[in-house]
One Martini backbone bead per residue (centre of mass of N, CA, C, O) as a GRO file, in nm:
protein
  219
    1MET     BB    1  -4.097  -0.699   0.885
    2GLU     BB    2  -4.225  -0.456   0.726
    3LEU     BB    3  -4.318  -0.134   0.782
    4ASP     BB    4  -4.556  -0.124   0.594
    5GLU     BB    5  -4.707  -0.364   0.748
    6LEU     BB    6  -4.729  -0.189   1.024
    7VAL     BB    7  -4.856   0.035   0.859
    8ARG     BB    8  -5.192   0.157   0.922
    9CYS     BB    9  -5.490   0.225   0.927
   10PRO     BB   10  -5.673   0.354   1.189
   11ALA     BB   11  -5.962   0.241   1.046
   12ASP     BB   12  -5.913  -0.007   0.862
   13MET     BB   13  -5.887   0.095   0.559
   14LYS     BB   14  -5.826   0.048   0.224
   15SER     BB   15  -5.867   0.362   0.205
   16CYS     BB   16  -5.588   0.587   0.287
   17GLN     BB   17  -5.454   0.885   0.324
   18ILE     BB   18  -5.226   0.843   0.531
   19TYR     BB   19  -5.085   0.618   0.398
   20ASP     BB   20  -5.040   0.743   0.132
   21ASP     BB   21  -4.859   0.964   0.256
   22TYR     BB   22  -4.641   0.785   0.360
   23LEU     BB   23  -4.544   0.662   0.097
   24ARG     BB   24  -4.471   0.925  -0.043
   25LEU     BB   25  -4.259   1.016   0.164
   26LYS     BB   26  -4.080   0.771   0.144
   27LYS     BB   27  -4.015   0.803  -0.157
   28GLU     BB   28  -3.891   1.089  -0.129
   29CYS     BB   29  -3.661   1.015   0.067
   30GLU     BB   30  -3.521   0.817  -0.116
   31HIS     BB   31  -3.463   1.013  -0.341
   32LEU     BB   32  -3.298   1.212  -0.166
   33ARG     BB   33  -3.077   1.007  -0.088
   34SER     BB   34  -2.987   0.946  -0.374
   35LEU     BB   35  -2.901   1.240  -0.450
   36SER     BB   36  -2.668   1.257  -0.219
   37ILE     BB   37  -2.497   0.998  -0.368
   38LYS     BB   38  -2.570   1.087  -0.666
   39ASP     BB   39  -2.515   1.118  -1.005
   40GLU     BB   40  -2.746   1.229  -1.223
   41LEU     BB   41  -2.609   1.161  -1.503
   42THR     BB   42  -2.480   0.859  -1.441
   43GLY     BB   43  -2.552   0.711  -1.139
   44TYR     BB   44  -2.319   0.761  -0.989
   45TYR     BB   45  -2.122   0.808  -0.739
   46ASN     BB   46  -2.000   1.043  -0.558
   47TYR     BB   47  -1.751   1.212  -0.407
   48SER     BB   48  -1.832   1.172  -0.118
   49PHE     BB   49  -1.881   0.869  -0.131
   50LEU     BB   50  -1.612   0.786  -0.220
   51MET     BB   51  -1.433   0.885   0.030
   52ASN     BB   52  -1.592   0.730   0.242
   53THR     BB   53  -1.564   0.435   0.128
   54LEU     BB   54  -1.270   0.420   0.100
   55ASP     BB   55  -1.201   0.454   0.397
   56CYS     BB   56  -1.349   0.191   0.478
   57GLU     BB   57  -1.191  -0.003   0.310
   58MET     BB   58  -0.912   0.058   0.414
   59GLU     BB   59  -0.975  -0.034   0.699
   60ARG     BB   60  -1.054  -0.322   0.635
   61THR     BB   61  -0.777  -0.397   0.530
   62MET     BB   62  -0.624  -0.345   0.797
   63ARG     BB   63  -0.792  -0.561   0.954
   64SER     BB   64  -0.797  -0.823   0.717
   65GLY     BB   65  -0.575  -0.807   0.465
   66LEU     BB   66  -0.762  -0.724   0.237
   67PRO     BB   67  -0.775  -0.584  -0.058
   68THR     BB   68  -0.774  -0.271  -0.229
   69SER     BB   69  -0.902  -0.150  -0.544
   70ILE     BB   70  -0.834   0.086  -0.807
   71ILE     BB   71  -1.002   0.265  -1.091
   72MET     BB   72  -0.892   0.496  -1.320
   73ALA     BB   73  -1.086   0.697  -1.555
   74ASP     BB   74  -1.041   0.859  -1.884
   75ILE     BB   75  -1.161   1.017  -2.140
   76ASP     BB   76  -1.076   1.053  -2.453
   77PHE     BB   77  -1.106   1.346  -2.610
   78PHE     BB   78  -1.366   1.507  -2.499
   79LYS     BB   79  -1.355   1.792  -2.602
   80ARG     BB   80  -1.416   1.713  -2.899
   81ILE     BB   81  -1.710   1.636  -2.850
   82ASN     BB   82  -1.806   1.919  -2.753
   83ASP     BB   83  -1.705   2.073  -3.012
   84GLN     BB   84  -1.846   1.902  -3.247
   85PHE     BB   85  -2.150   1.821  -3.089
   86GLY     BB   86  -2.183   1.916  -2.807
   87HIS     BB   87  -2.294   1.913  -2.472
   88GLU     BB   88  -2.514   1.705  -2.499
   89SER     BB   89  -2.340   1.492  -2.644
   90GLY     BB   90  -2.151   1.462  -2.405
   91ASN     BB   91  -2.359   1.353  -2.210
   92LYS     BB   92  -2.425   1.101  -2.381
   93ALA     BB   93  -2.139   0.988  -2.364
   94LEU     BB   94  -2.135   0.951  -2.056
   95ARG     BB   95  -2.367   0.766  -2.025
   96TRP     BB   96  -2.257   0.549  -2.207
   97ALA     BB   97  -1.993   0.482  -2.067
   98SER     BB   98  -2.122   0.428  -1.776
   99ARG     BB   99  -2.282   0.176  -1.875
  100ILE     BB  100  -2.060   0.001  -1.990
  101LEU     BB  101  -1.881  -0.008  -1.729
  102LYS     BB  102  -2.097  -0.117  -1.527
  103GLU     BB  103  -2.154  -0.389  -1.681
  104ASN     BB  104  -1.822  -0.483  -1.614
  105ILE     BB  105  -1.884  -0.505  -1.313
  106ARG     BB  106  -1.936  -0.576  -1.004
  107LYS     BB  107  -2.180  -0.553  -0.769
  108MET     BB  108  -1.964  -0.485  -0.524
  109ASP     BB  109  -1.891  -0.236  -0.683
  110PHE     BB  110  -1.791   0.119  -0.706
  111PRO     BB  111  -1.925   0.363  -0.891
  112CYS     BB  112  -1.751   0.682  -0.970
  113ARG     BB  113  -1.756   1.029  -0.982
  114TYR     BB  114  -1.486   1.248  -0.988
  115GLY     BB  115  -1.497   1.428  -1.263
  116GLY     BB  116  -1.628   1.483  -1.531
  117GLU     BB  117  -1.456   1.224  -1.719
  118GLU     BB  118  -1.413   1.091  -1.440
  119PHE     BB  119  -1.333   0.759  -1.277
  120VAL     BB  120  -1.408   0.550  -0.987
  121PHE     BB  121  -1.323   0.225  -0.890
  122ILE     BB  122  -1.424   0.019  -0.637
  123LEU     BB  123  -1.243  -0.295  -0.516
  124PRO     BB  124  -1.321  -0.517  -0.315
  125ASN     BB  125  -1.110  -0.781  -0.264
  126GLU     BB  126  -0.882  -0.668  -0.474
  127LYS     BB  127  -0.622  -0.727  -0.663
  128LEU     BB  128  -0.415  -0.610  -0.894
  129SER     BB  129  -0.432  -0.826  -1.115
  130SER     BB  130  -0.746  -0.821  -1.129
  131ALA     BB  131  -0.777  -0.517  -1.185
  132VAL     BB  132  -0.618  -0.509  -1.450
  133LYS     BB  133  -0.815  -0.698  -1.601
  134MET     BB  134  -1.062  -0.515  -1.566
  135ALA     BB  135  -0.954  -0.262  -1.710
  136GLU     BB  136  -0.918  -0.405  -1.982
  137ARG     BB  137  -1.212  -0.483  -2.018
  138LEU     BB  138  -1.316  -0.195  -2.016
  139ARG     BB  139  -1.155  -0.084  -2.249
  140HIS     BB  140  -1.259  -0.284  -2.468
  141LYS     BB  141  -1.568  -0.233  -2.442
  142LEU     BB  142  -1.551   0.070  -2.517
  143GLU     BB  143  -1.401   0.047  -2.789
  144THR     BB  144  -1.645  -0.167  -2.903
  145SER     BB  145  -1.875   0.080  -2.832
  146PRO     BB  146  -2.039   0.252  -3.027
  147LEU     BB  147  -2.188   0.574  -3.087
  148ILE     BB  148  -2.459   0.797  -3.175
  149LEU     BB  149  -2.381   1.134  -3.318
  150LYS     BB  150  -2.536   1.280  -3.532
  151ASN     BB  151  -2.524   1.019  -3.740
  152GLN     BB  152  -2.245   0.926  -3.588
  153SER     BB  153  -1.987   0.727  -3.541
  154VAL     BB  154  -1.851   0.683  -3.201
  155THR     BB  155  -1.544   0.629  -3.043
  156LEU     BB  156  -1.456   0.529  -2.732
  157THR     BB  157  -1.195   0.611  -2.503
  158ALA     BB  158  -0.961   0.512  -2.230
  159SER     BB  159  -0.774   0.580  -1.939
  160PHE     BB  160  -0.582   0.375  -1.708
  161GLY     BB  161  -0.554   0.344  -1.350
  162VAL     BB  162  -0.388   0.128  -1.116
  163GLU     BB  163  -0.450   0.031  -0.759
  164GLU     BB  164  -0.324  -0.082  -0.439
  165TYR     BB  165  -0.438  -0.173  -0.113
  166SER     BB  166  -0.270  -0.354   0.173
  167GLY     BB  167  -0.205  -0.202   0.471
  168TYR     BB  168   0.128  -0.160   0.527
  169LYS     BB  169   0.042   0.146   0.523
  170LYS     BB  170  -0.016   0.467   0.599
  171ASP     BB  171  -0.319   0.584   0.457
  172ASN     BB  172  -0.524   0.768   0.219
  173ALA     BB  173  -0.748   0.835  -0.016
  174THR     BB  174  -0.606   1.064  -0.156
  175GLN     BB  175  -0.332   0.905  -0.205
  176PHE     BB  176  -0.454   0.668  -0.357
  177ILE     BB  177  -0.569   0.835  -0.592
  178GLU     BB  178  -0.314   0.973  -0.685
  179ARG     BB  179  -0.171   0.716  -0.775
  180ALA     BB  180  -0.376   0.640  -0.991
  181ASP     BB  181  -0.361   0.918  -1.145
  182ALA     BB  182  -0.073   0.882  -1.241
  183PHE     BB  183  -0.117   0.629  -1.421
  184MET     BB  184  -0.316   0.757  -1.593
  185TYR     BB  185  -0.140   0.993  -1.694
  186LYS     BB  186   0.054   0.794  -1.829
  187ALA     BB  187  -0.146   0.679  -2.032
  188LYS     BB  188  -0.171   0.952  -2.183
  189LYS     BB  189   0.144   1.003  -2.244
  190THR     BB  190   0.157   0.695  -2.389
  191GLY     BB  191  -0.132   0.711  -2.598
  192ARG     BB  192  -0.371   0.599  -2.487
  193ASN     BB  193  -0.574   0.344  -2.451
  194ARG     BB  194  -0.473   0.238  -2.154
  195THR     BB  195  -0.282   0.057  -1.895
  196CYS     BB  196  -0.168   0.155  -1.573
  197TYR     BB  197   0.100   0.031  -1.351
  198ASP     BB  198   0.278  -0.156  -1.104
  199LYS     BB  199   0.477  -0.400  -1.226
  200LYS     BB  200   0.654  -0.470  -0.968
  201ARG     BB  201   0.373  -0.575  -0.809
  202LEU     BB  202   0.331  -0.797  -1.033
  203ILE     BB  203   0.264  -1.113  -0.982
  204PRO     BB  204   0.308  -1.397  -1.103
  205GLU     BB  205   0.124  -1.680  -1.097
  206SER     BB  206   0.365  -1.883  -1.072
  207ARG     BB  207   0.477  -1.719  -0.796
  208GLN     BB  208   0.238  -1.787  -0.633
  209ILE     BB  209   0.098  -1.879  -0.336
  210SER     BB  210  -0.049  -2.131  -0.216
  211MET     BB  211  -0.254  -2.252   0.027
  212ASP     BB  212  -0.073  -2.488   0.106
  213GLU     BB  213   0.190  -2.334   0.138
  214ARG     BB  214   0.102  -2.148   0.355
  215LYS     BB  215   0.027  -2.352   0.567
  216ALA     BB  216   0.317  -2.477   0.583
  217LEU     BB  217   0.447  -2.190   0.686
  218LEU     BB  218   0.291  -2.223   0.931
  219PRO     BB  219   0.335  -2.274   1.285
   0.00000   0.00000   0.00000
């Protein structure tokens, strides 16, 4: 039973100021909690939430063996948008990109604003190969979804870095993000609008061990 159903008017009246005040305060508390973990402009989770959640997901990986992957994305040539169209149009572009990207991740994933025009997506239980495919899907969706700024059609692109945490070595959230950031920076240096990752760690599907093979290898 919900708490709202348990809290009733002391006089059992249909219209009750005390009950109305309770509902109002509850709504305000929920709003304040949302503000404490959400970025107001994009609606993404903020930096504090990102670091705390990533720590928890990495600990879960250590205990369960199920991987955690992250995607770091940075909008290309964003300064040009601010310079050409103004900062309010820049904010519009950020909201637009945020919406497009969020619509193409899973409900269980955590979209976070890292800072400025940079985003980090936490992907629980996602291996590197699947995360790379998701990053490519995000890149393509953004590239093919132009927005209108001051009566002009503007195409946004982004550079992506992808990394996986498998739990085999002691690591922390900051180091994990730094590795993804290094791949994102590589994408910037090698032409932008692309996805970079450690290709040596990407095992081809044909070489992956099936569940039956894994069971056969167990003692």
